[in-house]
C-alpha distance (Angstrom), angle and dihedral (degrees) to the residues before:
residue distance angle dihedral
X1 . . .
X2 3.82 . .
X3 3.79 124.2 .
X4 3.82 88.4 -111.0
X5 3.82 90.7 53.9
X6 3.79 91.4 49.0
X7 3.79 91.1 50.1
X8 3.81 91.0 47.9
X9 3.81 91.4 49.6
X10 3.81 91.1 49.4
X11 3.80 90.6 49.6
X12 3.81 91.8 50.5
X13 3.81 91.1 48.7
X14 3.81 90.7 49.2
X15 3.80 91.8 50.3
X16 3.80 91.5 49.0
X17 3.80 91.1 50.3
X18 3.79 91.3 48.4
X19 3.80 90.5 50.2
X20 3.81 94.0 56.6
X21 3.79 113.7 120.3
X22 3.79 114.6 -123.0
X23 3.79 130.5 -129.2
X24 3.81 121.6 -161.8
X25 3.81 127.6 -156.7
X26 3.82 114.2 -160.4
X27 3.82 112.5 -158.1
X28 3.78 131.1 175.4
X29 3.83 98.5 -142.9
X30 3.81 136.5 21.6
X31 3.82 97.1 -103.1
X32 3.83 96.0 44.1
X33 3.81 90.1 87.7
X34 3.82 88.6 61.6
X35 3.79 92.5 77.1
X36 3.79 93.7 55.3
X37 3.80 98.8 28.3
X38 3.81 93.6 110.0
X39 3.80 88.5 61.5
X40 3.80 89.4 46.2
X41 3.81 91.9 52.9
X42 3.80 92.6 49.7
X43 3.80 93.2 46.8
X44 3.82 89.1 49.5
X45 3.82 88.0 64.8
X46 3.82 88.3 68.3
X47 3.80 107.3 16.3
X48 3.80 141.1 45.4
X49 3.82 98.1 -105.5
X50 3.81 124.2 -158.5
X51 3.81 131.8 -175.0
X52 3.81 120.2 -153.6
X53 3.80 115.9 -165.1
X54 3.79 111.6 -158.2
X55 3.84 93.0 -157.7
X56 3.81 135.5 13.9
X57 3.81 91.9 -122.3
X58 3.80 88.7 -112.1
X59 3.80 95.3 167.9
X60 3.80 95.4 47.4
X61 3.81 92.1 115.6
X62 3.80 101.1 29.6
X63 3.78 139.2 -84.4
X64 3.80 99.6 -57.4
X65 3.80 93.0 58.4
X66 3.79 88.9 46.0
X67 3.78 94.1 52.3
X68 3.81 96.4 48.7
X69 3.81 93.5 42.9
X70 3.81 94.1 -124.4
X71 3.80 96.3 120.6
X72 3.81 93.0 48.8
X73 3.80 89.7 53.5
X74 3.80 93.0 45.5
X75 3.78 96.1 48.0
X76 3.80 93.0 43.8
X77 3.81 88.9 56.7
X78 3.80 91.9 46.2
X79 3.80 93.6 51.7
X80 3.80 91.6 46.0
X81 3.81 89.5 55.8
X82 3.82 92.5 45.2
X83 3.80 93.0 51.4
X84 3.81 90.1 48.9
X85 3.81 89.4 56.6
X86 3.81 90.5 48.4
X87 3.81 92.3 48.2
X88 3.80 93.9 -125.2
X89 3.80 134.9 127.7
X90 3.82 118.1 -110.3
X91 3.82 127.1 -143.2
X92 3.80 130.9 177.3
X93 3.76 135.6 -144.6
X94 3.81 119.1 -162.9
X95 3.80 105.7 -126.8
X96 3.82 115.2 129.4
X97 3.78 123.1 -109.0
X98 3.80 110.0 -107.7
X99 3.79 95.0 15.6
X100 3.81 103.5 51.2
X101 3.78 116.4 150.0
X102 3.78 133.9 -169.0
X103 3.78 91.3 -119.9
X104 3.77 121.4 176.3
X105 3.81 90.0 -121.6
X106 3.80 92.0 55.2
X107 3.81 91.2 45.6
X108 3.80 89.5 51.5
X109 3.80 91.5 49.7
X110 3.80 90.1 50.6
X111 3.81 90.1 45.7
X112 3.81 89.5 56.2
X113 3.80 89.1 55.9
X114 3.80 91.4 46.7
X115 3.80 90.9 52.1
X116 3.80 89.8 52.4
X117 3.80 95.6 46.4
X118 3.83 97.9 32.7
X119 3.81 89.6 -157.7
X120 3.76 121.3 -145.9
X121 3.82 87.6 -150.1
X122 3.81 137.4 16.9
X123 3.81 118.4 -159.9
X124 3.80 116.8 -165.0
X125 3.81 141.5 161.9
X126 3.79 117.4 -64.4
X127 3.83 99.6 -103.3
X128 3.82 97.6 -135.0
X129 3.78 97.0 80.8
X130 3.79 140.0 133.3
X131 3.83 93.5 -133.1
X132 3.79 111.1 79.6
X133 3.82 92.5 -155.1
X134 3.80 88.8 62.6
X135 3.79 91.5 49.1
X136 3.80 93.5 46.4
X137 3.81 94.7 49.2
X138 3.81 90.1 52.6
X139 3.80 92.2 47.1
X140 3.82 90.2 51.1
X141 3.81 91.0 48.3
X142 3.80 92.2 52.2
X143 3.82 90.9 48.2
X144 3.81 90.2 47.3
X145 3.80 90.7 54.4
X146 3.81 88.8 53.8
X147 3.80 93.0 46.7
X148 3.80 93.1 47.2
X149 3.81 90.2 51.5
X150 3.79 92.6 -133.4
X151 3.80 129.7 135.8
X152 3.81 108.9 -146.4
X153 3.76 128.0 163.8
X154 3.84 105.2 -94.0
X155 3.79 121.3 -144.7
X156 3.80 137.4 169.6
X157 3.80 134.6 -138.2
X158 3.79 123.8 -159.6
X159 3.79 135.2 -131.4
X160 3.80 110.7 -137.4
X161 3.82 102.1 -129.7
X162 3.82 100.4 20.7
X163 3.82 108.2 44.9
X164 3.78 115.2 90.3
X165 3.83 128.7 -155.3
X166 3.81 91.0 -2.6
X167 3.82 111.8 -173.0
X168 3.81 115.5 -156.7
X169 3.79 119.0 -150.4
X170 3.81 98.2 172.1
X171 3.79 133.5 31.7
X172 3.79 114.9 -154.0
X173 3.82 115.9 -154.3
X174 3.82 103.1 -135.4
X175 3.81 96.5 169.6
X176 3.80 94.3 116.4
X177 3.83 92.9 53.0
X178 3.83 98.4 36.7
X179 3.84 93.8 106.5
X180 3.78 90.1 50.0
X181 3.80 90.4 49.0
X182 3.82 89.2 52.9
X183 3.81 89.9 53.1
X184 3.79 90.0 49.3
X185 3.80 92.2 51.6
X186 3.80 90.1 52.1
X187 3.81 87.4 63.2
X188 3.82 88.3 73.8
X189 3.78 91.0 78.7
X190 3.81 96.4 161.1
X191 3.81 93.2 50.9
X192 3.83 101.0 65.1
X193 3.82 94.2 -98.3
X194 3.82 97.4 -171.2
X195 3.80 90.1 59.1
X196 3.80 90.9 43.5
X197 3.81 91.3 50.9
X198 3.81 90.6 50.5
X199 3.81 92.6 51.0
X200 3.79 94.1 45.0
X201 3.80 90.4 48.8
X202 3.80 90.6 52.5
X203 3.80 89.8 49.8
X204 3.81 92.0 48.5
X205 3.82 91.7 50.0
X206 3.82 90.5 48.8
X207 3.80 93.8 51.8
X208 3.80 91.1 40.7
X209 3.79 91.0 59.7
X210 3.80 88.9 58.4
X211 3.81 90.7 65.8
X212 3.80 102.4 24.4
X213 3.80 100.1 -104.4
X214 3.79 130.9 117.0
X215 3.82 98.7 -114.4
X216 3.80 131.7 9.8
X217 3.79 141.7 162.9
X218 3.79 121.9 -139.5
X219 3.79 123.4 -132.3
X220 3.80 128.1 -167.9
X221 3.79 124.9 -151.9
X222 3.79 136.7 -145.5
X223 3.78 107.9 -125.2
X224 3.79 116.9 -115.2
X225 3.81 96.0 23.7
X226 3.81 99.0 89.7
X227 3.78 124.9 62.5
X228 3.82 113.0 -137.8
X229 3.80 110.9 -88.4
X230 3.80 95.5 4.8
X231 3.83 102.8 89.1
X232 3.79 119.5 131.1
X233 3.82 83.7 -123.1
X234 3.80 95.1 59.2
Protein backbone atom coordinates (compact mmCIF):
# COMPACT_ATOMS: atom_id res chain seq x y z
CA UNK A 1 0.00 0.00 0.00
CA UNK A 2 1.40 3.41 -0.97
CA UNK A 3 1.93 6.27 1.46
CA UNK A 4 -0.91 8.14 -0.28
CA UNK A 5 -3.24 5.15 0.22
CA UNK A 6 -2.30 4.91 3.89
CA UNK A 7 -2.96 8.62 4.37
CA UNK A 8 -6.30 8.34 2.57
CA UNK A 9 -7.31 5.35 4.71
CA UNK A 10 -6.36 7.23 7.90
CA UNK A 11 -8.38 10.24 6.77
CA UNK A 12 -11.43 8.07 6.06
CA UNK A 13 -11.13 6.39 9.46
CA UNK A 14 -10.83 9.78 11.16
CA UNK A 15 -13.92 11.08 9.37
CA UNK A 16 -15.90 7.99 10.32
CA UNK A 17 -14.87 8.35 13.96
CA UNK A 18 -15.80 12.03 13.95
CA UNK A 19 -19.19 11.21 12.46
CA UNK A 20 -20.15 8.82 15.26
CA UNK A 21 -23.29 9.84 17.12
CA UNK A 22 -22.84 10.30 20.86
CA UNK A 23 -24.81 8.88 23.77
CA UNK A 24 -24.61 10.42 27.26
CA UNK A 25 -25.36 8.73 30.59
CA UNK A 26 -26.07 11.15 33.45
CA UNK A 27 -25.49 9.58 36.88
CA UNK A 28 -25.64 11.06 40.36
CA UNK A 29 -22.74 9.13 41.93
CA UNK A 30 -19.65 7.29 40.67
CA UNK A 31 -21.01 3.75 41.11
CA UNK A 32 -24.47 4.46 39.64
CA UNK A 33 -23.16 3.69 36.15
CA UNK A 34 -22.38 0.13 37.33
CA UNK A 35 -26.02 -0.91 37.12
CA UNK A 36 -26.36 0.10 33.49
CA UNK A 37 -22.75 -0.41 32.40
CA UNK A 38 -23.57 -3.44 30.26
CA UNK A 39 -25.80 -1.22 28.14
CA UNK A 40 -23.04 1.40 28.05
CA UNK A 41 -20.49 -1.15 26.81
CA UNK A 42 -22.79 -2.37 24.05
CA UNK A 43 -23.68 1.14 22.94
CA UNK A 44 -19.95 1.99 22.87
CA UNK A 45 -19.57 -0.55 20.05
CA UNK A 46 -21.58 1.79 17.81
CA UNK A 47 -21.62 5.20 19.48
CA UNK A 48 -19.32 7.67 21.21
CA UNK A 49 -20.47 7.06 24.80
CA UNK A 50 -19.99 9.55 27.66
CA UNK A 51 -20.73 9.30 31.39
CA UNK A 52 -21.44 12.46 33.41
CA UNK A 53 -21.27 12.08 37.19
CA UNK A 54 -23.23 14.80 38.95
CA UNK A 55 -21.25 14.39 42.21
CA UNK A 56 -18.01 12.65 43.22
CA UNK A 57 -19.82 10.53 45.83
CA UNK A 58 -17.96 12.44 48.54
CA UNK A 59 -20.08 11.14 51.41
CA UNK A 60 -19.93 7.50 50.35
CA UNK A 61 -18.02 6.52 53.50
CA UNK A 62 -19.32 9.09 55.97
CA UNK A 63 -18.62 12.64 57.04
CA UNK A 64 -14.96 12.30 58.03
CA UNK A 65 -13.94 11.08 54.58
CA UNK A 66 -15.99 13.87 53.06
CA UNK A 67 -14.35 16.57 55.14
CA UNK A 68 -10.76 15.51 54.46
CA UNK A 69 -11.39 14.91 50.75
CA UNK A 70 -10.15 11.31 50.84
CA UNK A 71 -13.40 9.73 49.64
CA UNK A 72 -13.74 12.15 46.72
CA UNK A 73 -10.22 11.24 45.59
CA UNK A 74 -10.83 7.51 46.04
CA UNK A 75 -14.14 7.42 44.22
CA UNK A 76 -12.88 9.62 41.39
CA UNK A 77 -10.07 7.11 40.78
CA UNK A 78 -12.49 4.18 40.96
CA UNK A 79 -14.88 5.69 38.42
CA UNK A 80 -12.02 6.59 36.09
CA UNK A 81 -10.92 2.94 36.10
CA UNK A 82 -14.49 1.69 35.60
CA UNK A 83 -15.08 3.97 32.62
CA UNK A 84 -11.80 2.82 31.08
CA UNK A 85 -13.02 -0.77 31.24
CA UNK A 86 -16.33 0.25 29.66
CA UNK A 87 -14.58 2.22 26.90
CA UNK A 88 -16.47 5.43 27.64
CA UNK A 89 -15.46 9.03 28.32
CA UNK A 90 -15.97 10.40 31.85
CA UNK A 91 -17.05 13.94 32.82
CA UNK A 92 -17.74 15.48 36.22
CA UNK A 93 -20.16 18.03 37.57
CA UNK A 94 -19.45 19.65 40.95
CA UNK A 95 -22.60 19.14 43.01
CA UNK A 96 -22.04 17.64 46.48
CA UNK A 97 -23.05 14.11 47.40
CA UNK A 98 -26.08 14.19 49.70
CA UNK A 99 -26.98 17.79 48.96
CA UNK A 100 -27.06 17.92 45.15
CA UNK A 101 -29.43 20.42 43.60
CA UNK A 102 -30.69 21.01 40.09
CA UNK A 103 -29.26 24.52 40.08
CA UNK A 104 -29.43 26.71 37.01
CA UNK A 105 -25.63 26.99 37.01
CA UNK A 106 -25.21 23.21 36.95
CA UNK A 107 -27.85 22.88 34.23
CA UNK A 108 -26.01 25.50 32.17
CA UNK A 109 -22.70 23.68 32.63
CA UNK A 110 -24.33 20.43 31.51
CA UNK A 111 -25.98 22.25 28.61
CA UNK A 112 -22.56 23.43 27.42
CA UNK A 113 -21.43 19.80 27.30
CA UNK A 114 -24.61 18.77 25.48
CA UNK A 115 -24.05 21.48 22.86
CA UNK A 116 -20.53 20.19 22.28
CA UNK A 117 -21.52 16.52 22.07
CA UNK A 118 -24.97 17.00 20.50
CA UNK A 119 -26.02 13.59 21.83
CA UNK A 120 -28.37 11.38 19.90
CA UNK A 121 -29.55 9.99 23.26
CA UNK A 122 -29.37 10.99 26.93
CA UNK A 123 -29.90 8.29 29.57
CA UNK A 124 -30.57 9.47 33.12
CA UNK A 125 -31.97 8.27 36.45
CA UNK A 126 -35.64 7.33 36.57
CA UNK A 127 -37.04 10.44 38.31
CA UNK A 128 -39.32 8.64 40.80
CA UNK A 129 -36.64 7.76 43.32
CA UNK A 130 -36.03 7.87 47.06
CA UNK A 131 -32.54 9.40 46.68
CA UNK A 132 -32.76 13.13 46.04
CA UNK A 133 -29.36 13.20 44.29
CA UNK A 134 -30.78 10.89 41.63
CA UNK A 135 -33.84 13.08 41.21
CA UNK A 136 -31.80 16.29 41.06
CA UNK A 137 -29.34 14.97 38.47
CA UNK A 138 -32.24 13.98 36.20
CA UNK A 139 -33.95 17.33 36.67
CA UNK A 140 -30.71 19.13 35.76
CA UNK A 141 -30.27 16.91 32.69
CA UNK A 142 -33.79 17.68 31.45
CA UNK A 143 -33.23 21.41 31.99
CA UNK A 144 -29.86 21.18 30.22
CA UNK A 145 -31.51 19.60 27.18
CA UNK A 146 -33.91 22.55 27.06
CA UNK A 147 -31.12 25.10 27.49
CA UNK A 148 -28.94 23.46 24.85
CA UNK A 149 -31.85 23.52 22.38
CA UNK A 150 -31.28 19.91 21.35
CA UNK A 151 -33.79 17.11 20.84
CA UNK A 152 -32.18 13.81 21.86
CA UNK A 153 -33.87 10.54 22.59
CA UNK A 154 -34.41 10.50 26.39
CA UNK A 155 -34.15 7.29 28.38
CA UNK A 156 -34.03 6.27 32.03
CA UNK A 157 -32.01 3.75 34.04
CA UNK A 158 -33.07 2.41 37.42
CA UNK A 159 -31.39 1.97 40.79
CA UNK A 160 -32.29 -1.40 42.31
CA UNK A 161 -33.40 -0.41 45.83
CA UNK A 162 -34.22 3.28 45.28
CA UNK A 163 -36.22 3.59 42.05
CA UNK A 164 -39.98 3.36 42.45
CA UNK A 165 -42.60 2.30 39.87
CA UNK A 166 -39.91 1.90 37.20
CA UNK A 167 -41.41 1.19 33.77
CA UNK A 168 -39.11 -0.57 31.30
CA UNK A 169 -39.55 0.08 27.59
CA UNK A 170 -36.45 -1.77 26.35
CA UNK A 171 -34.56 -4.81 27.58
CA UNK A 172 -30.89 -4.91 26.61
CA UNK A 173 -29.31 -8.38 26.41
CA UNK A 174 -25.97 -7.92 28.19
CA UNK A 175 -25.07 -11.61 28.38
CA UNK A 176 -21.98 -11.26 26.18
CA UNK A 177 -20.53 -8.44 28.33
CA UNK A 178 -21.65 -9.72 31.76
CA UNK A 179 -18.11 -10.81 32.78
CA UNK A 180 -16.77 -7.42 31.78
CA UNK A 181 -19.53 -5.72 33.76
CA UNK A 182 -18.53 -7.77 36.82
CA UNK A 183 -14.93 -6.60 36.43
CA UNK A 184 -16.13 -3.01 36.15
CA UNK A 185 -18.20 -3.30 39.34
CA UNK A 186 -15.15 -4.60 41.20
CA UNK A 187 -13.51 -1.23 40.52
CA UNK A 188 -15.80 0.29 43.17
CA UNK A 189 -13.61 -1.05 45.94
CA UNK A 190 -14.89 1.28 48.67
CA UNK A 191 -18.53 0.47 47.95
CA UNK A 192 -18.67 -3.23 48.91
CA UNK A 193 -18.30 -4.46 45.31
CA UNK A 194 -18.98 -8.16 45.99
CA UNK A 195 -22.40 -7.28 47.39
CA UNK A 196 -23.01 -4.84 44.54
CA UNK A 197 -22.09 -7.49 41.97
CA UNK A 198 -24.48 -9.96 43.59
CA UNK A 199 -27.37 -7.47 43.53
CA UNK A 200 -26.70 -6.37 39.97
CA UNK A 201 -26.51 -10.00 38.85
CA UNK A 202 -29.88 -10.71 40.46
CA UNK A 203 -31.35 -7.68 38.70
CA UNK A 204 -29.88 -8.75 35.35
CA UNK A 205 -31.28 -12.28 35.73
CA UNK A 206 -34.71 -10.85 36.64
CA UNK A 207 -34.85 -8.59 33.58
CA UNK A 208 -33.37 -11.32 31.40
CA UNK A 209 -36.26 -13.63 32.20
CA UNK A 210 -38.64 -11.02 30.79
CA UNK A 211 -37.17 -11.50 27.30
CA UNK A 212 -35.76 -15.02 27.49
CA UNK A 213 -32.06 -14.24 27.79
CA UNK A 214 -29.59 -14.95 30.58
CA UNK A 215 -28.84 -11.36 31.61
CA UNK A 216 -30.46 -8.06 30.65
CA UNK A 217 -30.72 -4.45 31.75
CA UNK A 218 -34.00 -2.54 31.61
CA UNK A 219 -34.32 0.94 30.13
CA UNK A 220 -37.26 3.34 30.40
CA UNK A 221 -38.16 5.97 27.82
CA UNK A 222 -39.62 9.47 27.85
CA UNK A 223 -42.63 9.48 25.57
CA UNK A 224 -42.43 11.65 22.47
CA UNK A 225 -38.62 11.70 22.27
CA UNK A 226 -38.10 8.61 20.10
CA UNK A 227 -39.36 8.22 16.55
CA UNK A 228 -40.83 4.75 15.86
CA UNK A 229 -38.13 2.35 14.70
CA UNK A 230 -35.25 4.77 15.18
CA UNK A 231 -34.21 4.15 18.82
CA UNK A 232 -30.55 3.60 19.65
CA UNK A 233 -31.81 0.32 21.13
CA UNK A 234 -33.31 -0.97 17.88
